C-alpha positions as CSV (number, residue, x, y, z in Angstrom):
1,M,-1.2,-21.4,-62.7
2,K,-0.7,-23.7,-60.1
3,K,2.9,-21.8,-59.2
4,L,1.1,-18.5,-59.5
5,L,-1.8,-20.0,-56.8
6,C,1.2,-21.2,-54.7
7,V,2.8,-17.9,-54.4
8,L,-0.4,-16.3,-53.7
9,L,-1.0,-18.8,-50.7
10,S,2.7,-18.1,-49.2
11,L,1.9,-14.4,-49.4
12,I,-1.1,-15.1,-47.5
13,M,0.4,-17.0,-45.1
14,L,3.4,-14.6,-44.7
15,V,1.0,-11.7,-44.2
16,S,-1.0,-13.6,-41.8
17,T,2.4,-14.3,-39.6
18,V,3.4,-11.0,-39.8
19,I,0.2,-9.5,-38.6
20,C,-0.4,-12.2,-35.9
21,V,3.3,-11.3,-34.7
22,S,2.5,-7.4,-34.4
23,A,-0.5,-8.0,-32.6
24,K,1.2,-10.1,-30.1
25,Q,3.8,-7.5,-29.7
26,D,1.2,-4.7,-29.5
27,N,-0.4,-6.3,-26.8
28,S,2.8,-7.3,-24.5
29,G,6.0,-5.5,-23.4
30,S,8.0,-4.0,-20.5
31,L,7.0,-1.5,-17.5
32,K,9.9,0.1,-15.5
33,M,8.9,1.8,-12.6
34,I,11.4,3.9,-9.7
35,A,10.4,5.0,-6.3
36,Y,12.8,7.4,-5.0
37,N,13.1,9.4,-1.5
38,V,15.1,12.6,-2.5
39,S,15.8,13.6,1.2
40,G,13.8,16.8,0.4
41,I,13.3,18.0,4.0
42,P,15.0,21.4,3.7
43,L,19.0,21.6,5.4
44,V,18.3,18.1,7.0
45,G,18.6,16.4,3.7
46,D,21.4,18.0,3.0
47,F,23.3,15.8,4.9
48,Q,21.9,12.7,4.3
49,G,23.6,11.5,1.2
50,T,27.1,10.6,1.0
51,T,28.3,14.2,0.3
52,F,27.3,17.2,1.7
53,T,25.1,19.6,-1.1
54,F,23.0,22.4,-0.5
55,T,19.4,21.7,-1.0
56,N,18.2,23.6,-4.4
57,D,21.5,22.3,-6.5
58,R,20.9,18.9,-4.6
59,A,17.2,18.3,-6.2
60,R,18.7,19.6,-9.4
61,K,21.4,17.1,-9.4
62,I,19.1,14.4,-8.3
63,G,16.6,15.6,-11.2
64,A,18.9,15.4,-13.9
65,L,20.0,11.6,-12.2
66,L,16.5,10.6,-12.7
67,N,15.6,12.2,-16.4
68,S,18.5,9.8,-17.4
69,T,16.6,6.7,-16.5
70,D,14.5,5.7,-19.3
71,V,11.5,4.4,-17.2
72,D,7.7,4.5,-17.3
73,F,6.8,6.1,-14.0
74,I,8.9,7.5,-11.2
75,G,7.6,8.2,-8.0
76,T,9.5,10.7,-5.5
77,E,9.0,11.0,-1.7
78,E,10.1,13.8,0.6
79,D,10.3,15.6,-2.3
80,F,9.1,19.0,-0.5
81,N,10.5,23.0,-0.9
82,S,12.9,22.0,-3.8
83,H,10.3,20.3,-6.2
84,K,10.7,23.3,-8.7
85,Y,14.6,22.7,-8.8
86,L,14.0,18.8,-9.2
87,A,11.2,19.1,-11.7
88,E,12.7,21.3,-14.1
89,Q,15.5,18.6,-15.0
90,M,13.0,15.8,-15.8
91,T,12.6,17.1,-19.7
92,N,11.9,13.4,-20.6
93,Y,8.8,13.4,-18.3
94,P,6.5,15.8,-19.8
95,Y,3.3,14.2,-17.7
96,R,3.6,15.0,-13.7
97,S,2.0,16.4,-10.8
98,F,2.5,19.5,-9.5
99,T,3.7,20.4,-5.9
100,S,1.1,20.4,-2.5
101,G,3.8,22.8,-0.9
102,G,6.9,22.8,1.1
103,L,7.6,20.4,4.3
104,A,4.8,22.6,6.6
105,Q,1.7,21.5,4.3
106,G,2.7,18.9,1.6
107,Q,2.9,15.6,1.5
108,G,6.4,15.6,-0.5
109,L,5.0,12.9,-2.7
110,N,5.3,13.2,-6.9
111,V,4.8,11.7,-9.9
112,F,6.3,11.7,-13.3
113,S,5.9,9.6,-16.9
114,P,6.5,9.7,-20.6
115,H,3.0,8.4,-20.4
116,P,-0.2,10.7,-20.1
117,L,-1.2,11.1,-16.2
118,Y,-4.9,11.8,-15.3
119,N,-7.0,11.8,-12.5
120,V,-4.5,12.7,-10.0
121,Y,-5.6,12.8,-6.6
122,R,-3.6,13.1,-3.0
123,E,-4.7,11.8,0.3
124,N,-3.2,12.2,4.1
125,W,-2.9,10.0,6.5
126,K,-5.4,10.2,8.7
127,F,-3.2,9.0,11.9
128,E,0.3,9.9,11.9
129,Y,2.5,10.0,15.4
130,G,5.5,12.4,16.3
131,F,6.2,15.8,16.3
132,I,9.7,15.4,18.3
133,S,9.4,11.4,18.9
134,G,8.5,8.7,16.6
135,S,10.6,9.8,13.9
136,M,8.7,13.2,13.6
137,D,6.0,11.9,10.8
138,A,3.4,14.4,12.1
139,V,5.7,17.6,11.1
140,A,4.4,16.6,7.1
141,N,1.0,15.7,5.9
142,K,2.5,12.6,4.4
143,G,0.0,10.1,3.0
144,F,-0.4,9.0,-1.1
145,I,-0.6,10.3,-4.4
146,Y,-2.9,8.4,-6.9
147,S,-2.3,8.6,-10.8
148,L,-4.2,6.8,-14.0
149,M,-1.7,6.3,-16.2
150,E,-2.4,5.7,-20.3
151,L,0.4,3.5,-20.9
152,K,-0.7,3.1,-24.3
153,P,-3.6,4.5,-26.3
154,G,-6.8,3.5,-24.6
155,V,-4.5,1.2,-22.0
156,Y,-4.7,2.5,-18.5
157,I,-3.4,1.2,-15.3
158,H,-3.5,2.6,-11.6
159,V,-0.5,3.8,-9.7
160,I,-0.2,4.8,-6.4
161,N,2.9,6.4,-4.9
162,V,2.9,6.2,-1.0
163,H,5.2,7.7,2.2
164,M,3.9,5.8,5.6
165,D,5.0,6.4,9.3
166,A,8.5,5.6,9.8
167,G,8.8,4.8,13.5
168,Y,8.4,1.6,14.8
169,D,7.8,2.5,18.7
170,P,4.5,1.2,19.8
171,I,2.7,4.3,18.8
172,S,4.3,4.5,15.3
173,I,3.6,1.1,14.9
174,K,-0.5,1.7,15.3
175,A,0.2,4.9,12.9
176,K,1.4,2.5,9.9
177,V,-1.5,-0.1,10.6
178,S,-3.8,2.8,10.3
179,N,-1.8,3.9,7.1
180,F,-2.2,0.2,5.6
181,K,-5.7,0.1,6.2
182,Q,-6.5,3.8,5.2
183,L,-4.8,2.7,2.2
184,A,-6.5,-0.6,1.3
185,E,-10.1,1.2,2.0
186,F,-9.2,3.8,-0.7
187,I,-8.0,1.0,-3.2
188,N,-11.1,-1.3,-2.3
189,K,-13.8,1.6,-3.0
190,N,-12.3,3.0,-5.8
191,L,-10.1,0.6,-8.2
192,N,-11.6,-2.3,-8.6
193,D,-12.6,-1.8,-12.1
194,G,-10.5,-4.3,-13.7
195,R,-7.5,-2.5,-14.5
196,A,-4.0,-3.5,-13.0
197,L,-2.6,-1.6,-10.3
198,I,0.9,-0.7,-9.0
199,V,1.6,0.5,-5.5
200,Q,5.2,1.9,-4.9
201,G,7.1,4.0,-2.6
202,D,8.4,4.7,0.9
203,F,6.6,2.1,2.7
204,N,9.0,2.2,6.0
205,F,8.4,-1.4,6.0
206,K,10.6,-4.4,6.3
207,F,9.5,-7.9,6.9
208,K,12.4,-9.1,8.9
209,R,11.7,-6.4,11.5
210,K,8.8,-8.8,12.7
211,T,7.1,-5.9,14.1
212,K,3.2,-5.6,14.6
213,D,2.0,-3.8,11.9
214,D,1.8,-6.7,9.5
215,M,1.7,-5.2,6.1
216,Y,0.6,-8.8,5.2
217,N,-2.7,-9.2,6.6
218,N,-3.6,-5.1,6.8
219,L,-3.0,-4.2,3.0
220,L,-2.0,-7.1,1.1
221,V,-4.9,-9.8,2.1
222,P,-7.4,-7.2,1.9
223,T,-6.5,-6.0,-1.4
224,G,-4.9,-8.8,-3.4
225,L,-1.6,-7.1,-3.8
226,K,1.7,-9.0,-4.0
227,D,4.9,-7.9,-2.7
228,V,7.6,-7.8,-5.6
229,W,10.5,-9.2,-3.5
230,A,8.5,-11.9,-1.5
231,E,7.2,-12.9,-4.8
232,L,10.6,-13.0,-6.4
233,Y,13.2,-13.7,-3.9
234,N,11.7,-14.9,-1.3
235,N,9.5,-17.7,-3.2
236,G,6.0,-16.0,-2.2
237,G,6.7,-16.4,1.5
238,Y,5.0,-13.8,3.6
239,D,5.8,-15.2,7.1
240,P,8.9,-13.7,8.6
241,Y,8.6,-16.6,11.3
242,A,8.8,-19.2,8.8
243,E,12.0,-21.5,9.0
244,D,12.4,-21.0,5.3
245,F,11.8,-16.8,5.4
246,V,14.7,-15.2,3.8
247,I,16.1,-12.6,4.9
248,D,18.5,-10.7,2.2
249,D,19.2,-7.0,0.9
250,G,16.0,-7.0,-1.1
251,D,13.7,-6.5,2.0
252,T,14.2,-2.9,1.9
253,L,12.1,0.3,3.4
254,D,11.3,1.2,0.0
255,R,8.8,-1.6,-1.7
256,I,6.7,-2.1,-4.9
257,L,3.5,-4.2,-4.5
258,Y,1.3,-4.7,-7.7
259,R,-1.8,-6.6,-8.6
260,S,-3.1,-8.0,-12.3
261,G,-6.5,-7.1,-13.4
262,E,-8.9,-8.7,-16.0
263,S,-7.5,-6.0,-18.6
264,M,-3.5,-6.7,-18.0
265,T,-1.5,-9.2,-16.3
266,L,1.5,-7.9,-14.7
267,T,4.6,-10.0,-14.2
268,P,7.8,-9.1,-12.2
269,I,11.1,-9.4,-13.3
270,S,13.2,-7.7,-11.1
271,K,13.7,-5.5,-8.4
272,T,17.0,-3.6,-8.6
273,V,19.2,-0.6,-7.2
274,P,19.9,1.8,-10.2
275,P,23.4,3.6,-9.6
276,L,21.8,7.3,-9.3
277,T,25.4,8.8,-8.4
278,N,27.7,11.3,-9.4
279,E,30.9,10.5,-11.1
280,N,32.4,10.0,-8.2
281,G,29.9,7.4,-7.2
282,D,28.7,9.7,-4.5
283,R,24.6,9.4,-3.3
284,Y,22.5,12.8,-2.9
285,T,20.4,11.2,-0.3
286,D,20.0,8.6,2.7
287,H,17.9,5.9,0.3
288,N,19.2,3.9,-2.5
289,P,16.6,4.5,-5.3
290,M,14.0,1.5,-6.3
291,L,13.7,0.1,-9.9
292,T,11.5,-2.5,-10.7
293,E,11.0,-4.3,-14.0
294,F,7.5,-5.9,-14.9
295,T,6.5,-7.5,-18.4
296,Y,2.7,-7.3,-19.2
297,T,0.0,-8.6,-21.2
298,I,-3.1,-7.0,-22.5
299,N,-5.9,-9.4,-22.0
300,K,-8.6,-6.7,-23.1
301,T,-9.1,-3.3,-23.8
302,L,-11.6,-1.5,-21.1
303,P,-13.9,1.7,-22.1
304,A,-12.1,4.5,-21.3
305,P,-12.7,5.9,-17.6
306,S,-15.8,8.6,-17.9
307,E,-13.4,11.4,-16.8
308,L,-10.0,12.1,-17.3
309,V,-8.6,14.9,-15.5
310,T,-5.2,16.2,-16.5
311,P,-3.3,17.6,-13.7
312,E,-2.9,21.3,-13.0
313,P,-0.6,23.4,-10.5
314,Q,-2.1,25.0,-7.6
315,N,-2.3,28.7,-7.4
316,A,1.3,30.1,-6.2
317,A,-0.2,32.9,-3.9
318,V,-2.7,30.5,-2.5
319,L,-0.1,28.0,-2.1
320,A,2.3,30.6,0.0
321,L,-0.4,31.8,1.9
322,K,-1.5,28.1,3.0
323,E,2.5,27.8,3.7
324,V,2.7,30.5,6.0
325,L,-0.4,29.6,7.9
326,W,0.5,25.9,8.4
327,T,4.2,26.6,9.4
328,I,2.5,28.8,12.0
329,L,0.5,25.5,12.9
330,R,3.4,22.9,12.8
331,V,5.7,25.3,15.0
332,F,2.9,25.5,17.7
333,E,2.7,21.6,17.1
334,V,6.3,20.9,17.7
335,I,6.1,23.3,21.1
336,I,2.9,21.4,22.3
337,G,5.0,18.2,21.3
338,V,6.9,18.6,24.4
339,V,4.5,16.4,26.2
340,E,6.1,13.4,23.9
341,L,9.3,14.1,25.9
342,P,8.6,11.4,28.6
343,Y,7.6,8.7,25.9
344,L,10.7,9.7,24.2
345,I,13.0,8.7,27.6
346,V,11.2,5.5,27.7
347,Q,12.1,4.9,24.4
348,G,15.6,5.5,25.1
349,F,15.9,3.4,28.0
350,D,14.4,0.4,26.0
351,L,17.0,0.8,23.2
352,L,19.9,1.0,26.2
353,I,18.3,-2.1,27.9
354,N,17.5,-4.3,24.7
355,G,20.2,-3.2,22.6
356,K,19.5,-2.1,18.9
357,L,16.2,-1.9,17.6
358,P,15.5,-3.9,14.6
């Protein structure tokens, strides 16, 4: 009898241990994200990689490479007129946004995931600068795209993919400050519900440039976000003027920010550049993709949002009509943009006098 009781107790303890371990595993895991500027500007992008490839075929090749990455979330930038050809290759990522249009009207921002995505929302920057100067940012409707990702059943995380003003002349710096503040306003107004948040994309920002766009005070401090590179590889330092501030290749234009929430704790593990190249080692864009891995722990399950809307494509005819109208507008704006020429000339002289810009 005593032996039977001992056996039963041992079995109960074993089952309890298995249940506890299983519960712990269910509440933790890893999360991988990729941000990739695919250089999808028609014709121009064909020359931006290390090998020339025509636009649509290049999009197909990039899509196939991204499809093989086995990550939880992919955000693309400059994903304009060839989005269809890129997306059709990404069969491992059934949940995705749909194009907002070509270069004239579109953002060039899209998202892909093997996990359900809901409530996709786009917002264009209120202030962009440059039709023929300042990196020509105003030729496209750059901004950000938001989505709610269901990482596990009933466990949701906020994700934003961005593309910010690219220039760093004085007016472009003002535009980027405006971008940071606009994004912070959106986050503080809409995403303080206790869920974790990840913001990734092409920020066109480097701490080592020491420019006045100041992502730290204009975006990170107001929202509580942290920069993965600064936290992992710069000992949590954000002051580029500090003596112990580390300058290395990880301080790139493509960045990822994160914030844990009441529901989930995020811990960044790495920020790496995956080899998304062809068999000859050639790259199809002028950007290296950025892969970031987090570990996460689910602290509590929050109630599901009251509304969960799945993405739907825009009507093709309406989208085509908008594209024609926006193209006419862009041509007019570029012609008007000739007034930027004096400013462009001054920038050129500044470059000659002061040397290479940071």
